[in-house]
KOLGU-744319 format. One record per residue (C-alpha): chain; x, y, z; residue in three letters. Coordinates in steps of 0.1 Angstrom, whole numbers, plus 5000, padded with zeros to 4 digits. Example, Ala and Ser with C-alpha at 12.3 -4.5 7.8 and 13.67 -1.06 7.14 Angstrom:
// residues 2
+------+------+------+------+------+
! unit !   xx !   yy !   zz ! code !
+------+------+------+------+------+
!    A ! 5123 ! 4955 ! 5078 !  Ala !
!    A ! 5137 ! 4989 ! 5071 !  Ser !
+------+------+------+------+------+
This chain:
// residues 403
+------+------+------+------+------+
! unit !   xx !   yy !   zz ! code !
+------+------+------+------+------+
!    A ! 5834 ! 6185 ! 1453 !  Met !
!    A ! 5828 ! 6196 ! 1413 !  Lys !
!    A ! 5858 ! 6206 ! 1401 !  Thr !
!    A ! 5865 ! 6233 ! 1371 !  Ile !
!    A ! 5879 ! 6207 ! 1352 !  Asp !
!    A ! 5841 ! 6188 ! 1349 !  Glu !
!    A ! 5824 ! 6227 ! 1348 !  Leu !
!    A ! 5847 ! 6228 ! 1315 !  Leu !
!    A ! 5835 ! 6197 ! 1300 !  Ala !
!    A ! 5801 ! 6202 ! 1301 !  Glu !
!    A ! 5805 ! 6236 ! 1285 !  Gly !
!    A ! 5805 ! 6274 ! 1296 !  Val !
!    A ! 5808 ! 6294 ! 1266 !  Ala !
!    A ! 5781 ! 6320 ! 1267 !  Gly !
!    A ! 5776 ! 6316 ! 1302 !  Arg !
!    A ! 5780 ! 6341 ! 1329 !  Arg !
!    A ! 5807 ! 6325 ! 1355 !  Val !
!    A ! 5810 ! 6347 ! 1387 !  Phe !
!    A ! 5843 ! 6339 ! 1400 !  Val !
!    A ! 5853 ! 6341 ! 1438 !  Arg !
!    A ! 5888 ! 6350 ! 1436 !  Ala !
!    A ! 5913 ! 6369 ! 1461 !  Asp !
!    A ! 5925 ! 6399 ! 1452 !  Leu !
!    A ! 5934 ! 6408 ! 1488 !  Asn !
!    A ! 5971 ! 6424 ! 1475 !  Val !
!    A ! 5992 ! 6445 ! 1493 !  Pro !
!    A ! 5991 ! 6482 ! 1483 !  Leu !
!    A ! 6013 ! 6515 ! 1484 !  Asp !
!    A ! 5988 ! 6541 ! 1475 !  Gly !
!    A ! 5976 ! 6524 ! 1441 !  Thr !
!    A ! 6010 ! 6505 ! 1434 !  Thr !
!    A ! 6005 ! 6474 ! 1441 !  Ile !
!    A ! 6036 ! 6459 ! 1463 !  Thr !
!    A ! 6031 ! 6423 ! 1454 !  Asp !
!    A ! 6008 ! 6408 ! 1431 !  Asp !
!    A ! 6008 ! 6372 ! 1441 !  Gly !
!    A ! 5975 ! 6364 ! 1446 !  Arg !
!    A ! 5964 ! 6375 ! 1411 !  Ile !
!    A ! 5992 ! 6353 ! 1396 !  Arg !
!    A ! 5973 ! 6324 ! 1417 !  Ala !
!    A ! 5940 ! 6329 ! 1400 !  Val !
!    A ! 5954 ! 6336 ! 1362 !  Leu !
!    A ! 5943 ! 6295 ! 1354 !  Pro !
!    A ! 5911 ! 6297 ! 1368 !  Thr !
!    A ! 5901 ! 6333 ! 1348 !  Val !
!    A ! 5924 ! 6322 ! 1313 !  Lys !
!    A ! 5908 ! 6288 ! 1310 !  Ala !
!    A ! 5874 ! 6302 ! 1312 !  Leu !
!    A ! 5879 ! 6327 ! 1290 !  Ala !
!    A ! 5893 ! 6306 ! 1264 !  Glu !
!    A ! 5861 ! 6285 ! 1271 !  Ala !
!    A ! 5839 ! 6311 ! 1259 !  Gly !
!    A ! 5831 ! 6322 ! 1292 !  Ala !
!    A ! 5820 ! 6357 ! 1305 !  Lys !
!    A ! 5839 ! 6358 ! 1336 !  Val !
!    A ! 5833 ! 6379 ! 1362 !  Val !
!    A ! 5858 ! 6383 ! 1388 !  Val !
!    A ! 5850 ! 6396 ! 1425 !  Ala !
!    A ! 5871 ! 6399 ! 1456 !  Ser !
!    A ! 5880 ! 6418 ! 1489 !  His !
!    A ! 5905 ! 6444 ! 1493 !  Leu !
!    A ! 5918 ! 6453 ! 1527 !  Gly !
!    A ! 5888 ! 6461 ! 1559 !  Arg !
!    A ! 5868 ! 6485 ! 1542 !  Pro !
!    A ! 5835 ! 6493 ! 1566 !  Lys !
!    A ! 5807 ! 6484 ! 1542 !  Gly !
!    A ! 5810 ! 6511 ! 1522 !  Ala !
!    A ! 5829 ! 6529 ! 1493 !  Pro !
!    A ! 5862 ! 6537 ! 1502 !  Asp !
!    A ! 5886 ! 6548 ! 1477 !  Pro !
!    A ! 5921 ! 6534 ! 1495 !  Ala !
!    A ! 5908 ! 6501 ! 1493 !  Phe !
!    A ! 5896 ! 6502 ! 1455 !  Ser !
!    A ! 5896 ! 6471 ! 1434 !  Leu !
!    A ! 5905 ! 6489 ! 1400 !  Ala !
!    A ! 5948 ! 6490 ! 1404 !  Pro !
!    A ! 5944 ! 6448 ! 1408 !  Ala !
!    A ! 5920 ! 6448 ! 1375 !  Ala !
!    A ! 5943 ! 6466 ! 1359 !  Ala !
!    A ! 5970 ! 6442 ! 1367 !  Arg !
!    A ! 5951 ! 6410 ! 1360 !  Leu !
!    A ! 5942 ! 6430 ! 1322 !  Gly !
!    A ! 5983 ! 6431 ! 1322 !  Glu !
!    A ! 5987 ! 6398 ! 1329 !  Leu !
!    A ! 5960 ! 6380 ! 1307 !  Leu !
!    A ! 5973 ! 6403 ! 1281 !  Gly !
!    A ! 5935 ! 6416 ! 1271 !  Ser !
!    A ! 5915 ! 6448 ! 1285 !  Ala !
!    A ! 5895 ! 6438 ! 1320 !  Val !
!    A ! 5867 ! 6455 ! 1324 !  Ala !
!    A ! 5858 ! 6471 ! 1356 !  Phe !
!    A ! 5825 ! 6478 ! 1372 !  Ala !
!    A ! 5827 ! 6507 ! 1396 !  Thr !
!    A ! 5797 ! 6494 ! 1423 !  Asp !
!    A ! 5793 ! 6458 ! 1433 !  Thr !
!    A ! 5752 ! 6452 ! 1422 !  Val !
!    A ! 5746 ! 6482 ! 1410 !  Gly !
!    A ! 5743 ! 6499 ! 1374 !  Asp !
!    A ! 5781 ! 6497 ! 1368 !  Ser !
!    A ! 5774 ! 6459 ! 1376 !  Ala !
!    A ! 5750 ! 6453 ! 1357 !  Gln !
!    A ! 5759 ! 6472 ! 1327 !  Glu !
!    A ! 5799 ! 6461 ! 1329 !  Thr !
!    A ! 5784 ! 6426 ! 1327 !  Val !
!    A ! 5757 ! 6430 ! 1303 !  Ala !
!    A ! 5785 ! 6445 ! 1281 !  Gly !
!    A ! 5810 ! 6412 ! 1277 !  Leu !
!    A ! 5810 ! 6397 ! 1249 !  Ala !
!    A ! 5818 ! 6358 ! 1249 !  Asp !
!    A ! 5858 ! 6347 ! 1263 !  Gly !
!    A ! 5858 ! 6387 ! 1280 !  Gln !
!    A ! 5865 ! 6392 ! 1316 !  Val !
!    A ! 5852 ! 6421 ! 1339 !  Ala !
!    A ! 5862 ! 6429 ! 1379 !  Val !
!    A ! 5836 ! 6440 ! 1400 !  Ile !
!    A ! 5843 ! 6467 ! 1427 !  Glu !
!    A ! 5854 ! 6455 ! 1460 !  Asn !
!    A ! 5826 ! 6431 ! 1479 !  Leu !
!    A ! 5829 ! 6445 ! 1514 !  Arg !
!    A ! 5818 ! 6476 ! 1500 !  Phe !
!    A ! 5788 ! 6462 ! 1504 !  Asn !
!    A ! 5776 ! 6457 ! 1539 !  Ala !
!    A ! 5759 ! 6423 ! 1533 !  Gly !
!    A ! 5789 ! 6408 ! 1521 !  Glu !
!    A ! 5808 ! 6403 ! 1558 !  Thr !
!    A ! 5773 ! 6405 ! 1575 !  Ser !
!    A ! 5764 ! 6384 ! 1607 !  Lys !
!    A ! 5727 ! 6386 ! 1598 !  Asp !
!    A ! 5718 ! 6355 ! 1578 !  Asp !
!    A ! 5689 ! 6380 ! 1562 !  Val !
!    A ! 5711 ! 6408 ! 1554 !  Glu !
!    A ! 5742 ! 6387 ! 1544 !  Arg !
!    A ! 5719 ! 6361 ! 1517 !  Gly !
!    A ! 5703 ! 6395 ! 1505 !  Ala !
!    A ! 5734 ! 6411 ! 1490 !  Phe !
!    A ! 5744 ! 6370 ! 1478 !  Ala !
!    A ! 5705 ! 6374 ! 1452 !  Asp !
!    A ! 5717 ! 6404 ! 1443 !  Arg !
!    A ! 5753 ! 6385 ! 1430 !  Leu !
!    A ! 5735 ! 6361 ! 1420 !  Ala !
!    A ! 5716 ! 6378 ! 1390 !  Gln !
!    A ! 5750 ! 6391 ! 1375 !  Leu !
!    A ! 5760 ! 6348 ! 1369 !  Ala !
!    A ! 5749 ! 6317 ! 1355 !  Asp !
!    A ! 5777 ! 6297 ! 1373 !  Val !
!    A ! 5796 ! 6301 ! 1406 !  Tyr !
!    A ! 5833 ! 6293 ! 1405 !  Val !
!    A ! 5852 ! 6300 ! 1441 !  Gly !
!    A ! 5888 ! 6302 ! 1437 !  Asp !
!    A ! 5897 ! 6327 ! 1465 !  Gly !
!    A ! 5911 ! 6301 ! 1486 !  Phe !
!    A ! 5923 ! 6332 ! 1509 !  Gly !
!    A ! 5883 ! 6336 ! 1519 !  Ala !
!    A ! 5873 ! 6305 ! 1524 !  Val !
!    A ! 5872 ! 6307 ! 1563 !  His !
!    A ! 5856 ! 6335 ! 1561 !  Arg !
!    A ! 5814 ! 6328 ! 1563 !  Lys !
!    A ! 5805 ! 6359 ! 1538 !  His !
!    A ! 5779 ! 6365 ! 1513 !  Ala !
!    A ! 5802 ! 6356 ! 1483 !  Ser !
!    A ! 5822 ! 6326 ! 1496 !  Val !
!    A ! 5795 ! 6310 ! 1514 !  Tyr !
!    A ! 5761 ! 6318 ! 1509 !  Asp !
!    A ! 5764 ! 6325 ! 1464 !  Leu !
!    A ! 5772 ! 6288 ! 1459 !  Pro !
!    A ! 5739 ! 6280 ! 1470 !  Ala !
!    A ! 5721 ! 6301 ! 1448 !  Arg !
!    A ! 5746 ! 6290 ! 1416 !  Leu !
!    A ! 5754 ! 6261 ! 1402 !  Pro !
!    A ! 5790 ! 6258 ! 1414 !  His !
!    A ! 5826 ! 6245 ! 1415 !  Ala !
!    A ! 5861 ! 6243 ! 1427 !  Ala !
!    A ! 5885 ! 6264 ! 1402 !  Gly !
!    A ! 5919 ! 6252 ! 1397 !  Phe !
!    A ! 5937 ! 6271 ! 1429 !  Leu !
!    A ! 5911 ! 6256 ! 1459 !  Ile !
!    A ! 5918 ! 6227 ! 1445 !  Ala !
!    A ! 5957 ! 6225 ! 1444 !  Thr !
!    A ! 5953 ! 6241 ! 1484 !  Glu !
!    A ! 5928 ! 6216 ! 1498 !  Val !
!    A ! 5950 ! 6188 ! 1477 !  Gly !
!    A ! 5983 ! 6201 ! 1495 !  Val !
!    A ! 5963 ! 6206 ! 1530 !  Leu !
!    A ! 5951 ! 6170 ! 1529 !  Lys !
!    A ! 5991 ! 6163 ! 1528 !  Lys !
!    A ! 5998 ! 6175 ! 1559 !  Leu !
!    A ! 5967 ! 6159 ! 1578 !  Thr !
!    A ! 5962 ! 6126 ! 1560 !  Glu !
!    A ! 5991 ! 6096 ! 1555 !  Asp !
!    A ! 6017 ! 6127 ! 1564 !  Val !
!    A ! 6054 ! 6119 ! 1553 !  Lys !
!    A ! 6072 ! 6124 ! 1586 !  Arg !
!    A ! 6094 ! 6138 ! 1602 !  Pro !
!    A ! 6065 ! 6163 ! 1600 !  Tyr !
!    A ! 6083 ! 6192 ! 1611 !  Val !
!    A ! 6062 ! 6230 ! 1619 !  Val !
!    A ! 6078 ! 6259 ! 1619 !  Ala !
!    A ! 6056 ! 6290 ! 1631 !  Leu !
!    A ! 6061 ! 6327 ! 1634 !  Gly !
!    A ! 6046 ! 6358 ! 1634 !  Gly !
!    A ! 6035 ! 6385 ! 1659 !  Ala !
!    A ! 6007 ! 6375 ! 1684 !  Lys !
!    A ! 6006 ! 6334 ! 1699 !  Val !
!    A ! 5969 ! 6339 ! 1702 !  Ser !
!    A ! 5969 ! 6340 ! 1666 !  Asp !
!    A ! 5982 ! 6306 ! 1668 !  Lys !
!    A ! 5972 ! 6287 ! 1697 !  Leu !
!    A ! 5946 ! 6264 ! 1682 !  Ala !
!    A ! 5967 ! 6251 ! 1654 !  Val !
!    A ! 5998 ! 6246 ! 1679 !  Ile !
!    A ! 5974 ! 6223 ! 1701 !  Asp !
!    A ! 5960 ! 6204 ! 1674 !  Glu !
!    A ! 5992 ! 6201 ! 1660 !  Leu !
!    A ! 6007 ! 6186 ! 1698 !  Leu !
!    A ! 5995 ! 6152 ! 1681 !  Gly !
!    A ! 6003 ! 6158 ! 1649 !  Lys !
!    A ! 6038 ! 6169 ! 1638 !  Ala !
!    A ! 6068 ! 6158 ! 1656 !  Asp !
!    A ! 6084 ! 6192 ! 1656 !  Arg !
!    A ! 6074 ! 6226 ! 1665 !  Leu !
!    A ! 6098 ! 6255 ! 1657 !  Leu !
!    A ! 6089 ! 6284 ! 1671 !  Ile !
!    A ! 6101 ! 6321 ! 1660 !  Gly !
!    A ! 6090 ! 6354 ! 1656 !  Gly !
!    A ! 6071 ! 6378 ! 1679 !  Gly !
!    A ! 6049 ! 6351 ! 1695 !  Met !
!    A ! 6084 ! 6332 ! 1704 !  Ala !
!    A ! 6087 ! 6359 ! 1734 !  Tyr !
!    A ! 6059 ! 6347 ! 1753 !  Thr !
!    A ! 6071 ! 6313 ! 1749 !  Phe !
!    A ! 6106 ! 6322 ! 1766 !  Leu !
!    A ! 6086 ! 6345 ! 1794 !  Lys !
!    A ! 6067 ! 6318 ! 1799 !  Ala !
!    A ! 6102 ! 6297 ! 1807 !  Lys !
!    A ! 6109 ! 6324 ! 1827 !  Gly !
!    A ! 6133 ! 6344 ! 1812 !  Tyr !
!    A ! 6137 ! 6383 ! 1809 !  Glu !
!    A ! 6122 ! 6395 ! 1777 !  Ile !
!    A ! 6128 ! 6430 ! 1780 !  Gly !
!    A ! 6105 ! 6455 ! 1757 !  Thr !
!    A ! 6102 ! 6425 ! 1730 !  Ser !
!    A ! 6060 ! 6419 ! 1719 !  Leu !
!    A ! 6047 ! 6398 ! 1750 !  Leu !
!    A ! 6012 ! 6385 ! 1756 !  Gln !
!    A ! 6011 ! 6384 ! 1788 !  Glu !
!    A ! 5970 ! 6363 ! 1786 !  Asp !
!    A ! 5987 ! 6339 ! 1770 !  Gln !
!    A ! 6015 ! 6325 ! 1790 !  Ile !
!    A ! 5992 ! 6298 ! 1813 !  Pro !
!    A ! 5983 ! 6282 ! 1780 !  Ala !
!    A ! 6019 ! 6281 ! 1763 !  Val !
!    A ! 6033 ! 6270 ! 1796 !  Gln !
!    A ! 6005 ! 6241 ! 1790 !  Glu !
!    A ! 6019 ! 6231 ! 1755 !  Tyr !
!    A ! 6055 ! 6235 ! 1765 !  Ile !
!    A ! 6044 ! 6205 ! 1792 !  Glu !
!    A ! 6021 ! 6188 ! 1766 !  Arg !
!    A ! 6050 ! 6185 ! 1742 !  Ala !
!    A ! 6076 ! 6171 ! 1772 !  Glu !
!    A ! 6049 ! 6142 ! 1779 !  Lys !
!    A ! 6041 ! 6136 ! 1743 !  Thr !
!    A ! 6073 ! 6132 ! 1731 !  Gly !
!    A ! 6071 ! 6163 ! 1703 !  Val !
!    A ! 6097 ! 6184 ! 1698 !  Glu !
!    A ! 6092 ! 6223 ! 1708 !  Leu !
!    A ! 6122 ! 6240 ! 1695 !  Val !
!    A ! 6126 ! 6273 ! 1712 !  Leu !
!    A ! 6155 ! 6305 ! 1699 !  Pro !
!    A ! 6184 ! 6299 ! 1719 !  Val !
!    A ! 6198 ! 6331 ! 1710 !  Asp !
!    A ! 6178 ! 6364 ! 1694 !  Val !
!    A ! 6188 ! 6395 ! 1676 !  Val !
!    A ! 6176 ! 6427 ! 1697 !  Val !
!    A ! 6180 ! 6465 ! 1693 !  Ala !
!    A ! 6167 ! 6494 ! 1715 !  Pro !
!    A ! 6131 ! 6497 ! 1698 !  Ala !
!    A ! 6111 ! 6486 ! 1668 !  Phe !
!    A ! 6133 ! 6497 ! 1636 !  Pro !
!    A ! 6123 ! 6524 ! 1607 !  Asp !
!    A ! 6107 ! 6501 ! 1578 !  Leu !
!    A ! 6105 ! 6528 ! 1559 !  Ala !
!    A ! 6140 ! 6539 ! 1554 !  Thr !
!    A ! 6159 ! 6507 ! 1569 !  Lys !
!    A ! 6179 ! 6527 ! 1588 !  Ala !
!    A ! 6207 ! 6508 ! 1610 !  Pro !
!    A ! 6191 ! 6496 ! 1640 !  Ala !
!    A ! 6217 ! 6493 ! 1663 !  Asp !
!    A ! 6210 ! 6452 ! 1669 !  Ala !
!    A ! 6232 ! 6433 ! 1689 !  Thr !
!    A ! 6228 ! 6392 ! 1691 !  Thr !
!    A ! 6221 ! 6380 ! 1729 !  Val !
!    A ! 6216 ! 6346 ! 1746 !  Thr !
!    A ! 6178 ! 6339 ! 1742 !  Ala !
!    A ! 6181 ! 6342 ! 1783 !  Asp !
!    A ! 6198 ! 6371 ! 1784 !  Gly !
!    A ! 6175 ! 6399 ! 1767 !  Ile !
!    A ! 6187 ! 6434 ! 1784 !  Pro !
!    A ! 6153 ! 6449 ! 1802 !  Ala !
!    A ! 6156 ! 6479 ! 1777 !  Asp !
!    A ! 6161 ! 6457 ! 1743 !  Arg !
!    A ! 6134 ! 6441 ! 1718 !  Met !
!    A ! 6138 ! 6410 ! 1703 !  Gly !
!    A ! 6134 ! 6414 ! 1666 !  Leu !
!    A ! 6148 ! 6381 ! 1654 !  Asp !
!    A ! 6163 ! 6347 ! 1659 !  Ile !
!    A ! 6202 ! 6348 ! 1661 !  Gly !
!    A ! 6227 ! 6329 ! 1641 !  Pro !
!    A ! 6231 ! 6293 ! 1668 !  Glu !
!    A ! 6190 ! 6297 ! 1663 !  Ser !
!    A ! 6192 ! 6297 ! 1628 !  Arg !
!    A ! 6215 ! 6267 ! 1625 !  Thr !
!    A ! 6194 ! 6249 ! 1650 !  Leu !
!    A ! 6160 ! 6255 ! 1630 !  Tyr !
!    A ! 6179 ! 6243 ! 1597 !  Ala !
!    A ! 6189 ! 6211 ! 1616 !  Ser !
!    A ! 6155 ! 6204 ! 1622 !  Lys !
!    A ! 6145 ! 6208 ! 1592 !  Ile !
!    A ! 6173 ! 6193 ! 1570 !  Thr !
!    A ! 6158 ! 6153 ! 1576 !  Asp !
!    A ! 6122 ! 6164 ! 1575 !  Ala !
!    A ! 6099 ! 6143 ! 1555 !  Ala !
!    A ! 6070 ! 6173 ! 1556 !  Thr !
!    A ! 6077 ! 6204 ! 1563 !  Val !
!    A ! 6049 ! 6236 ! 1569 !  Phe !
!    A ! 6062 ! 6267 ! 1577 !  Trp !
!    A ! 6038 ! 6299 ! 1588 !  Asn !
!    A ! 6049 ! 6332 ! 1600 !  Gly !
!    A ! 6081 ! 6350 ! 1596 !  Pro !
!    A ! 6108 ! 6346 ! 1621 !  Met !
!    A ! 6115 ! 6380 ! 1625 !  Gly !
!    A ! 6107 ! 6420 ! 1612 !  Val !
!    A ! 6119 ! 6408 ! 1575 !  Phe !
!    A ! 6111 ! 6439 ! 1563 !  Glu !
!    A ! 6141 ! 6455 ! 1579 !  His !
!    A ! 6179 ! 6440 ! 1568 !  Pro !
!    A ! 6187 ! 6436 ! 1602 !  Asp !
!    A ! 6160 ! 6414 ! 1613 !  Phe !
!    A ! 6160 ! 6396 ! 1582 !  Ala !
!    A ! 6184 ! 6367 ! 1584 !  Glu !
!    A ! 6163 ! 6343 ! 1606 !  Gly !
!    A ! 6133 ! 6341 ! 1577 !  Thr !
!    A ! 6157 ! 6338 ! 1549 !  Lys !
!    A ! 6172 ! 6305 ! 1570 !  Ala !
!    A ! 6143 ! 6291 ! 1574 !  Val !
!    A ! 6134 ! 6298 ! 1534 !  Ala !
!    A ! 6168 ! 6283 ! 1528 !  Gln !
!    A ! 6163 ! 6253 ! 1548 !  Ala !
!    A ! 6129 ! 6247 ! 1530 !  Leu !
!    A ! 6154 ! 6250 ! 1499 !  Leu !
!    A ! 6176 ! 6226 ! 1511 !  Asp !
!    A ! 6154 ! 6198 ! 1521 !  Ser !
!    A ! 6143 ! 6168 ! 1499 !  Pro !
!    A ! 6112 ! 6172 ! 1522 !  Ala !
!    A ! 6074 ! 6182 ! 1503 !  Phe !
!    A ! 6076 ! 6218 ! 1519 !  Thr !
!    A ! 6048 ! 6243 ! 1521 !  Val !
!    A ! 6045 ! 6276 ! 1527 !  Val !
!    A ! 6014 ! 6287 ! 1547 !  Gly !
!    A ! 6010 ! 6321 ! 1526 !  Gly !
!    A ! 6004 ! 6355 ! 1544 !  Gly !
!    A ! 6037 ! 6370 ! 1559 !  Asp !
!    A ! 6058 ! 6338 ! 1549 !  Ser !
!    A ! 6046 ! 6339 ! 1515 !  Ala !
!    A ! 6056 ! 6380 ! 1510 !  Ala !
!    A ! 6089 ! 6375 ! 1530 !  Ala !
!    A ! 6098 ! 6348 ! 1502 !  Val !
!    A ! 6095 ! 6370 ! 1473 !  Arg !
!    A ! 6106 ! 6404 ! 1489 !  Leu !
!    A ! 6136 ! 6383 ! 1498 !  Leu !
!    A ! 6142 ! 6370 ! 1463 !  Gly !
!    A ! 6136 ! 6330 ! 1467 !  Phe !
!    A ! 6126 ! 6315 ! 1436 !  Asp !
!    A ! 6089 ! 6308 ! 1444 !  Glu !
!    A ! 6087 ! 6273 ! 1420 !  Asn !
!    A ! 6117 ! 6259 ! 1445 !  Ala !
!    A ! 6091 ! 6252 ! 1468 !  Phe !
!    A ! 6065 ! 6227 ! 1470 !  Gly !
!    A ! 6035 ! 6248 ! 1473 !  His !
!    A ! 6031 ! 6286 ! 1484 !  Ile !
!    A ! 5997 ! 6288 ! 1499 !  Ser !
!    A ! 5977 ! 6321 ! 1494 !  Thr !
!    A ! 5958 ! 6319 ! 1521 !  Gly !
!    A ! 5975 ! 6317 ! 1557 !  Gly !
!    A ! 5946 ! 6321 ! 1579 !  Gly !
!    A ! 5926 ! 6292 ! 1559 !  Ala !
!    A ! 5955 ! 6271 ! 1558 !  Ser !
!    A ! 5959 ! 6275 ! 1596 !  Leu !
!    A ! 5919 ! 6264 ! 1599 !  Glu !
!    A ! 5922 ! 6238 ! 1582 !  Tyr !
!    A ! 5951 ! 6222 ! 1600 !  Leu !
!    A ! 5928 ! 6229 ! 1628 !  Glu !
!    A ! 5905 ! 6211 ! 1619 !  Gly !
!    A ! 5875 ! 6232 ! 1616 !  Lys !
!    A ! 5851 ! 6236 ! 1587 !  Thr !
!    A ! 5858 ! 6261 ! 1563 !  Leu !
!    A ! 5826 ! 6276 ! 1553 !  Pro !
!    A ! 5840 ! 6286 ! 1516 !  Gly !
!    A ! 5851 ! 6250 ! 1512 !  Leu !
!    A ! 5821 ! 6235 ! 1528 !  Ala !
!    A ! 5794 ! 6255 ! 1500 !  Ala !
!    A ! 5813 ! 6240 ! 1471 !  Leu !
!    A ! 5803 ! 6204 ! 1482 !  Glu !
!    A ! 5777 ! 6190 ! 1465 !  Asp !
+------+------+------+------+------+
C-alpha cells in the first residue's frame, strides 16, 4: 500500500488530489456535536495543502436516499474544516455537477475544497457495478491523484471508496495508515492478556466478531443492550430490556464454546434498571435502581451495568497487555446510566495496556464524558470498519489501495 509520505516525496504541487475523508459527523440541525472525524483527517489535508496540492475533500454524511437532502448537507463540516485549518475552504453544492467542476477548477495551489455529500448521488452506494463505475468515472474527472483517508467507510464497496482508486494513482492517508497499524496490533502478534470489551445495542452487530475473538481473546466482557440477550440465554428474567430473541441459540453456543476453549466470558452481575427508556433530551431523573443480573423485575428495563459489574470489569482490564473496547456499557447519554461506560473508560486509562477504543459510540462516549482522548492508545474513527477487520474480512477500501 503506497503511503502519503511516498506521494508527498514524489511531489503534489499543482496537482488535484481527491481525499476521500470521513466527515460523517453527528449534527443537531446544522450544529456539529462532535467534530472528531473532521479533526482526524486534518493531518492529511494540511500536509497536501502545504505541499501545494489542490485538495478536493469528499465524504458521505448520514443516509440520504441517493438524492439531495438539505438535512444531510456537508456544508457545516466544510465550514468546520476551514476553522480547523485556519483558512477558507470552498464548498461545492453538488458532487460532480457544475458547482463541483467550477469549484475545483477555481482552486489555486494549496487551497482546499469540499464537495457535497457523495450519497446525494445514487451511484455512490449502488450495488450495480456499472452504475457505481459511472459515478466513479465522473469523480475521477475532478482529480489527478486519489488519497484514501476515510477509515470509517473502508468496509463499504462504494464508488468513492472502491471504484475510484482504480481510476487514479492512489495512496493511503495518514489516518488509514495509523488505523491499519493499530488493527495489526490486535490481530498479529498480540500482547497478552488480550481483553475485549463489547457493548452497544444489538448482539447481531457483534456476532461475527465474537465468533472470531473466541479463538483469539483471553477475556470477553459483554455489556450494553446486547448483554440482555446473553442473560436471557442463561435463563434469567430480563424484564423489558432489549432482547434479540432470534439470537439466543447463537449466544448459547458462544457461551458453551467459551467454556470449552478457556476464554473468560464475563457478563454483568448487577444492572441498573428503570421503568422505561430515559428522556435523553431533558436528562430528567429516570427512577433508576440497581438489581442483581438474575433479579431484573418483569416491568423494568436494564439500561447500564451496576456497581459490582463495574468493579468486576475494571479488575478484568487491570492486568491486560492489550485491550479493545467497542460499544458503551449503557445509555451513556443520560447521567443515570453513564457510570458503566465511565468505569470501562477509566479502567482503560488506568491500565498499562495498549488500549484501543473502537470508534462509533465508544469514541463519542469518551468525548461526551470528558475523558482526555490522548490518554488512550488509540481512538478509532470507524467502529464498523474496525469490527470487520477483526472479523478477518477483506475491506474493499483497503483492498483498493493495495498496489
